[in-house]
C-alpha positions in Angstrom: 18.7 26.9 24.4 16.6 28.8 21.9 13.9 29.4 24.4 16.4 30.6 27.2 18.0 33.1 24.6 15.7 36.2 25.5 16.3 35.4 29.2 20.4 35.8 28.5 20.1 39.0 27.0 18.5 40.7 29.9 21.6 39.1 32.3 24.2 41.0 29.9 26.3 43.8 31.8 28.4 44.7 28.7 26.9 45.8 25.3 28.4 47.2 22.5 25.6 48.0 19.5 26.3 49.8 16.2 24.1 49.8 13.5 23.2 46.1 12.8 25.7 44.5 14.9 25.3 43.7 18.4 28.1 42.0 20.7 27.3 41.0 24.6 29.0 38.8 27.2 27.1 37.7 30.3 27.6 39.1 33.5 29.7 37.3 35.8 30.2 38.8 39.7 31.6 36.2 41.7 32.8 32.9 41.6 35.3 30.2 43.2 38.6 29.0 42.8 38.3 25.5 41.2 35.0 25.7 40.5 33.2 25.9 37.3 30.6 28.8 36.4 29.3 29.5 32.7 29.8 32.3 30.6 28.0 33.2 27.1 29.0 35.5 24.4 26.1 36.6 22.2 26.9 38.3 18.5 24.0 39.3 16.3 23.9 40.4 12.7 21.4 41.9 10.9 20.3 43.9 7.6 21.5 43.4 4.1 24.9 42.8 3.0 26.7 42.4 6.8 28.7 39.8 6.8 30.8 38.2 9.8 34.6 38.1 8.5 36.3 36.7 11.5 35.7 34.2 14.5 34.8 35.7 18.0 38.2 36.3 19.5 38.1 35.8 23.0 40.7 37.4 25.1 43.8 35.7 27.4 42.1 33.2 29.4 45.6 31.6 30.8 43.9 32.2 34.3 41.3 29.6 33.6 40.7 26.4 33.0 38.8 26.0 29.9 36.4 23.0 30.7 34.1 22.9 27.9 32.5 25.0 25.0 29.8 25.0 23.2 28.2 27.1 20.2 24.8 27.3 18.6 23.5 29.6 15.5 20.1 30.5 15.0 18.8 32.9 12.4 15.3 34.9 13.7 12.9 35.8 10.7 11.8 39.0 11.4 9.7 40.0 8.2 9.5 36.9 5.7 8.0 39.4 2.7 10.5 42.1 3.3 13.5 39.3 4.1 14.3 41.0 7.2 16.4 38.4 9.4 19.1 38.5 12.5 21.5 36.0 12.5 22.6 35.1 16.0 26.0 33.6 17.1 25.8 32.1 20.7 29.0 30.9 22.1 29.1 29.3 25.9 32.6 28.4 27.7 32.8 26.6 31.1 35.6 28.1 32.9 37.2 27.1 36.2 39.4 30.2 37.7 43.0 29.0 38.7 43.6 31.8 41.2 41.5 33.8 44.1 41.1 37.4 44.3 39.9 39.6 41.3 40.4 38.4 38.1 40.5 40.3 34.9 38.4 38.9 31.8 39.4 41.1 28.6 37.3 42.2 25.5 35.7 39.7 22.9 36.5 40.9 19.1 34.7 40.4 16.2 34.9 42.0 12.8 32.1 42.8 10.5 32.3 44.5 7.1 35.9 45.4 8.1 35.0 47.1 11.3 35.8 45.9 14.7 33.4 45.5 17.6 34.2 44.8 21.3 33.4 44.6 24.3 34.2 46.0 27.7 36.8 44.3 29.8 35.2 43.4 33.1 36.5 41.9 36.7 35.5 38.6 38.0 36.0 38.1 42.3 36.9 34.6 42.5 36.3 33.4 46.2 38.7 30.8 48.1 37.1 27.3 48.9 37.7 25.6 52.2 39.3 22.7 50.0 40.9 22.8 47.0 40.9 19.8 44.5 44.0 17.7 44.5 45.9 17.3 41.1 47.7 14.3 40.6 51.0 14.6 38.9 51.9 12.2 35.9 54.6 10.5 37.9 55.4 6.7 38.8 53.9 6.5 42.0 50.4 6.9 40.1 50.7 4.2 37.7 48.6 6.1 34.9 49.1 8.7 32.8 48.3 10.6 29.3 49.8 10.7 26.1 48.7 12.7 23.0 49.9 11.7 20.0 49.7 13.4 16.9 49.4 11.5 13.7 50.6 14.2 10.9 52.9 16.5 12.7 53.2 18.7 9.8 50.1 19.8 8.1 49.2 23.0 6.0 47.0 25.6 7.4 43.4 24.7 7.9 44.7 21.1 7.0 42.8 18.7 9.4 45.0 15.8 11.1 43.9 13.3 14.0 44.9 13.4 17.8 45.0 10.2 19.9 45.0 10.5 23.4 46.5 7.0 24.9 46.4 6.3 28.5 49.2 3.8 30.1 49.4 1.9 33.3 50.5 -1.3 34.5 47.4 -2.3 35.9 44.0 -2.7 33.8 41.9 -1.5 36.4 43.0 2.1 36.2 41.7 2.4 33.0 38.1 2.4 34.3 39.0 5.0 36.3 39.5 7.7 33.9 36.6 10.0 33.9 36.1 13.3 32.6 38.2 13.7 29.5 38.5 17.4 28.4 40.3 19.2 25.5 40.5 22.5 26.2 39.9 25.2 23.0 42.7 27.3 22.1 42.6 30.2 19.7 44.8 29.3 17.0 43.5 25.5 16.6 40.2 23.9 16.2 39.6 20.9 17.8 36.6 18.7 17.2 36.0 15.1 19.3 35.6 12.3 16.8 35.5 9.3 19.1 35.3 8.6 23.1 35.0 4.9 22.2 38.1 2.9 24.1 40.3 0.4 22.0 41.5 -2.8 22.6 44.1 -2.9 25.5 47.6 -3.4 24.0 50.4 -4.5 26.2 54.5 -4.3 26.0 57.0 -4.7 28.3 55.2 -4.7 31.3 53.1 -1.4 30.3 49.5 -1.5 29.1 48.1 1.3 27.2 44.4 2.1 25.4 43.2 4.8 23.6 40.4 6.5 25.1 39.3 9.3 23.0 40.1 11.1 19.5 40.3 14.5 18.0 40.2 16.4 14.5 42.8 19.0 14.8 42.6 21.8 12.3 45.2 24.3 13.0 43.8 28.1 11.5 47.7 29.5 11.8 50.8 28.9 9.9 54.1 28.5 12.1 54.8 26.3 15.0 51.8 25.2 17.7 51.5 23.6 20.9 48.7 22.5 21.6 47.2 22.7 25.0 47.2 19.5 27.4 44.1 17.1 27.8 42.9 16.8 31.2 41.2 14.0 33.0 39.8 12.9 36.3 41.1 9.6 37.9 38.3 8.6 40.6 39.0 7.0 43.3 37.0 4.9 46.1 38.0 8.0 48.1 39.1 10.4 46.0 39.0 12.1 42.5 42.5 13.7 41.1 43.3 15.3 38.1 45.8 14.0 35.3 47.1 16.0 32.4 48.9 14.8 29.2 51.5 16.0 27.0 51.8 19.4 24.8 51.7 17.8 21.4 53.5 20.7 18.9 52.5 20.8 15.3 54.5 22.7 12.3 51.6 24.4 10.0 52.9 25.3 6.6 52.0 28.5 4.6 49.0 27.8 1.9 50.8 28.3 -1.8 50.3 31.7 -3.6 47.9 31.6 -6.4 44.8 30.8 -4.3 41.4 31.7 -6.3 40.5 35.0 -5.3 36.8 33.4 -3.9 39.0 31.0 -2.1 38.2 30.6 2.2 39.6 27.8 3.7 38.8 24.5 2.3 41.5 22.0 2.4 41.3 18.2 1.0 38.9 16.8 -2.0 35.7 18.1 -2.5 33.1 18.3 -5.2 29.9 20.4 -5.2 26.4 19.7 -6.5 23.1 21.4 -6.6 19.4 20.5 -7.3 15.9 20.6 -6.9 14.5 18.1 -4.4 11.3 17.5 -6.2 12.3 17.5 -10.1 9.3 16.1 -11.1 7.0 19.0 -9.1 5.7 21.9 -11.3 7.4 25.2 -10.3 4.9 27.3 -9.1 5.4 31.5 -8.7 4.9 32.4 -4.8 5.4 29.0 -4.1 8.1 27.3 -2.1 10.7 25.1 -3.8 13.5 22.8 -2.1 17.0 23.4 -3.4 19.8 21.5 -2.0 23.5 22.2 -1.8 25.4 19.0 -1.3 29.4 19.1 -0.6 30.7 15.7 -0.5 34.4 13.8 -0.4 37.3 14.4 2.3 38.8 17.4 4.2 38.4 19.8 7.1 34.6 19.6 6.9 34.3 20.6 10.6 35.6 24.2 9.8 35.0 24.7 6.1 32.2 27.5 4.8 29.9 26.2 2.6 29.0 28.0 -0.7 25.7 30.5 0.1 23.1 30.7 -2.1 23.5 34.1 -4.1 20.5 36.8 -3.4 18.4 37.6 -6.4 15.1 39.6 -7.2 13.9 36.4 -8.8 13.8 34.5 -5.7 13.6 34.9 -2.1 16.1 32.2 -0.3 15.5 31.7 3.7 18.3 30.0 5.7 19.0 26.2 5.2 19.0 23.3 7.3 22.1 21.6 7.5 23.1 18.0 7.6 26.6 16.4 7.9 27.5 12.7 7.5 30.7 12.4 7.9 33.0 10.0 9.6 36.7 9.9 10.2 38.8 8.2 7.7 42.9 8.4 8.1 43.6 11.9 9.0 40.3 13.1 7.3 36.5 13.4 8.0 34.9 11.9 4.7 31.6 11.8 3.8 29.0 14.9 2.9 27.1 18.2 4.2 24.1 19.2 2.7 22.3 22.7 3.1 18.5 22.4 2.2 16.9 26.0 1.6 13.2 27.1 0.7 13.2 29.0 -2.2 9.8 31.2 -3.3 10.5 32.1 -6.9 9.1 35.9 -7.6 8.6 35.8 -11.6 7.3 33.1 -14.3 9.7 31.8 -16.9 13.2 30.1 -16.3 14.9 31.4 -12.7 18.3 30.2 -12.0 19.2 29.7 -8.2 23.0 30.7 -7.8 25.6 29.6 -5.5 29.0 31.4 -4.4 31.8 29.8 -6.1 34.2 27.2 -4.3 37.3 26.3 -4.5 39.8 24.2 -2.1 43.6 23.0 -1.8 44.5 19.8 -2.4 47.5 19.3 -0.1 48.7 15.7 -1.9 49.2 17.6 -5.3 50.2 21.0 -3.9 47.7 23.1 -5.9 44.4 25.1 -5.6 40.7 23.7 -7.5 38.4 25.9 -8.8 34.8 24.2 -9.1 33.2 27.8 -10.0 29.9 28.4 -9.2 26.9 26.1 -9.2 23.3 26.9 -10.3 20.0 24.9 -10.7 17.2 26.2 -12.9 13.8 26.4 -12.2 10.8 26.8 -14.7 8.3 28.6 -12.9 4.7 29.1 -14.4 1.6 30.7 -13.1 -1.3 28.9 -12.1 -3.0 29.6 -15.1 -0.3 28.0 -17.3 -0.5 25.0 -15.3 -4.2 24.5 -15.4 -3.6 25.6 -19.2 -0.8 22.3 -19.5 -2.9 19.8 -18.0 -4.4 16.9 -20.4 -8.2 16.2 -21.1 -7.4 13.3 -18.9 -6.0 15.1 -15.9 -9.2 17.6 -16.2 -11.8 14.6 -16.5 -10.5 13.2 -13.3 -10.5 16.5 -11.8 -13.9 16.7 -12.7 -14.9 13.1 -11.5 -13.3 13.4 -8.4 -15.3 16.9 -7.5 -18.5 15.1 -8.7 -17.7 12.1 -6.0 -17.0 14.4 -3.5 -20.7 15.7 -3.6 -22.3 12.3 -4.2 -23.0 9.8 -1.1 -22.1 6.7 -2.7 -22.4 3.0 -0.9 -19.0 1.7 0.4 -18.3 -1.8 -1.6 -16.5 -4.1 0.7 -13.8 -6.2 -1.3 -12.0 -9.2 -0.7 -9.3 -11.1 -2.8 -10.9 -13.3 -5.2 -9.0 -17.0 -5.7 -10.0 -18.8 -8.4 -9.4 -22.7 -8.0 -12.3 -24.2 -9.4 -14.3 -22.3 -11.9 -17.5 -24.4 -11.4 -17.3 -22.9 -7.7 -17.5 -19.2 -8.7 -21.2 -17.6 -7.3 -22.2 -16.0 -11.0 -25.3 -14.6 -8.8 -23.2 -12.9 -6.7 -20.9 -11.6 -9.7 -23.7 -10.7 -12.0 -25.2 -8.6 -8.6 -22.0 -6.5 -8.3 -21.8 -5.9 -12.2 -25.5 -4.7 -11.8 -24.8 -2.5 -8.7 -21.6 -1.1 -10.3 -23.2 -0.2 -13.8 -25.9 1.8 -11.1 -23.1 4.0 -10.0 -21.5 4.9 -13.3 -25.3 6.0 -14.7 -25.5 7.9 -11.2 -22.1 9.4 -11.8 -23.2 10.5 -15.5 -26.9 11.5 -14.7 -25.2 13.9 -12.3 -22.6 15.3 -14.4 -25.2 15.7 -17.1 -27.1 17.6 -14.3 -24.4 20.0 -13.7 -23.7 20.8 -17.2 -27.2 21.4 -17.5 -27.3 23.7 -14.3 -24.1 25.6 -16.3 -26.2 26.3 -19.4 -29.7 27.1 -18.4 -29.5 29.9 -15.8 -31.4 29.0 -12.3 -34.4 29.8 -11.5 -35.2 32.8 -9.0 -35.9 31.3 -5.8 -38.0 33.8 -3.4 -36.7 33.4 0.3 -39.5 32.0 2.9 -37.5 33.3 5.7 -36.2 37.0 6.5 -32.6 38.0 5.7 -31.7 38.0 9.3 -33.0 34.4 9.7 -31.3 33.3 6.5 -28.0 34.6 8.1 -28.7 33.3 11.2 -29.3 29.8 9.7 -25.6 30.0 7.3 -24.0 31.1 11.0 -25.2 28.0 12.7 -24.0 25.8 9.5 -20.6 27.5 9.3 -20.1 26.7 13.0 -21.0 23.2 12.7 -18.9 22.6 10.1 -16.0 24.2 11.8 -16.3 22.4 14.4 -16.1 18.9 12.2 -13.5 20.4 10.4 -11.5 21.0 13.9 -12.3 17.3 14.4 -11.1 16.3 11.6 -7.7 18.5 11.6 -6.9 16.7 14.9 -6.9 13.2 13.6 -4.8 13.9 10.9 -2.5 15.4 12.9 -2.2 12.9 15.8 -2.2 10.2 13.0 0.8 11.8 11.3 -0.8 12.1 8.1 0.5 15.2 7.2 -0.1 15.6 3.6 -4.0 14.9 3.9 -3.8 17.7 6.8 -2.9 20.5 4.8 -5.5 19.5 2.0 -8.2 19.3 4.7 -6.9 23.0 5.7 -7.0 23.8 2.3 -10.6 22.8 1.8 -11.7 24.4 5.4 -10.3 27.8 4.1 -12.5 27.7 0.9 -15.5 26.8 2.8 -14.8 29.9 4.8 -14.3 31.8 1.2 -17.3 30.2 -0.1 -19.4 31.2 3.1 -18.5 34.8 2.1 -18.9 35.1 -1.0 -15.0 35.4 -1.5 -13.2 33.6 -4.7 -9.3 34.6 -4.6 -6.8 34.9 -1.5 -6.2 38.6 -1.6 -9.8 39.6 -1.5 -9.6 37.2 1.6 -7.2 38.8 3.2 -8.7 42.2 2.4 -11.9 41.0 4.0 -10.3 39.9 7.6 -8.5 43.5 7.3 -12.1 44.9 7.1 -13.7 42.5 9.3 -11.3 42.2 12.2 -8.5 44.7 11.6 -4.8 44.8 10.3 -3.1 42.7 13.3 -5.1 40.2 12.7 -5.2 39.9 8.9 -0.9 40.2 9.0 -1.8 37.0 11.8 -3.4 35.2 8.7 -0.8 36.1 6.5 2.2 34.7 9.1 0.1 31.8 9.5 0.1 31.1 5.6 3.8 31.4 5.2 4.5 28.8 8.0 1.7 26.5 6.8 3.5 26.4 3.2 7.1 26.4 4.7 5.7 23.4 6.7 3.9 22.1 3.7 7.0 21.8 1.6 9.5 21.3 4.1 12.1 17.8 3.3 10.5 16.6 6.4 7.5 17.5 8.6 7.6 17.9 12.6 4.8 16.5 14.6 5.7 19.5 17.1 5.3 22.3 14.5 2.4 20.7 13.1 1.1 20.4 16.3 1.4 24.4 17.0 0.0 24.7 13.3 -3.2 23.4 14.4 -3.3 25.7 17.2 -2.9 28.7 15.4 -5.6 27.1 12.9 -7.9 26.9 15.7 -7.6 29.8 17.3 -7.4 32.1 14.1 -10.7 30.3 12.6 -12.5 30.6 15.6 -12.7 34.2 15.7 -13.1 34.4 12.2 -16.3 32.3 12.5 -17.7 35.1 15.5 
């Protein structure tokens, strides 16, 4: 879907753009009677403090059968450093014209920051077909009909209730003929499919019945609401007919007065918690931290608004990854919805990551519950502070690991030692291993002492035996060989899905490149790339570094994203070594 978006935008004929809001609808010139066609609406909002206040309001669609709908929301990051993002909503409808001739499609409306934006209306030329689809009426002769049953016909605005679609027939075999169940959307009601699993067949008075679909219904307006009928196809050997259900009615009560100022549309019973997903890790300035908001309970999960993270100069927050785990229970969805944010602290010290206030209406108690604002505190430190707080043991371990990486030590093959009889122990072998181990410890000690002496005594000046050009050529060949080895190693780690080691190996390769060019810190390396390869190349490296950081600290790594990162690393560092 996301890959098709740029191509969709080229097809739009009616476009209304103002400042940072774009609303467009795809161009439909011709359609056929009783045949489906797709219609796409795209809303793009960019810029700070731009908020969509109403959902997309579609025009009168009474001259069409709504076969199905789908929506997708995307966030496109233009500049991660500046926080420039574009929020994109794509709404698709599958429609079937009810009449031939010219049919008018009206304006699509949306309100952003108190201003109404709309598309221009247009006409669709609907051509007649040679054969019209037959529609079977719900009558005794067909011996198969549908009934839409509402669990609770009287609810509050935004309160959820379940709708059961039940099929009736005297013949068991007719239930297997039902296909293509469609519950058309309507403006004042949210309709969410819950299940299409068929229930056990019930029999009473010679009539059989079976539940064939369950829907969650949440009205967005108060008053008396009549639900659209549900349609289904009856597939026979020689024909395909269409049957429709009854129109169920709802009585929707207004929410009582006294709602909190920040109340939006939550109805049910909820709890809100926020947490740092890696509490045992030290939060470092300019390094990503994963913060999650969890909304749990029972209610209108499919339509409610999650509390958003509040903006702050102390951090940058990127659009969340939302995961829902809900199941139908009585007339509600129960479970939880989690929004995982990537937060980058911009200052050291205590940084409070706060979220919007949240409140809900409890229909059983007939009152509002204000949960207030939730936040999580991050103790952010600089790299120098982190190094200073390391214990002596940690520093010794770091030195030891660095030494071991530079020493070629033999690999000891070990086996599980099971002692059944002490007399059978091969003491010469044990003694030999102890001697070997002592030698390794002595070697490690000698190397450490040598490194300490090197730090104390100045190294003697070595007069090169070759020219500067020859020396540079040797360094270049050594880097090329090392680069090829690193790329092969990274590919192996990627293919084995050892992502943690993959990112560590990349950092090692990058440090090796810096060392080859006598560069210490990251800012100097970016300046070096800008001087050597140009500003555009340096910017490519910056974007790649940000993408690597986000994926490295992501809650779950994706083989597809790591594969893309590997390709970018190979292409970029191939240019650096030239």
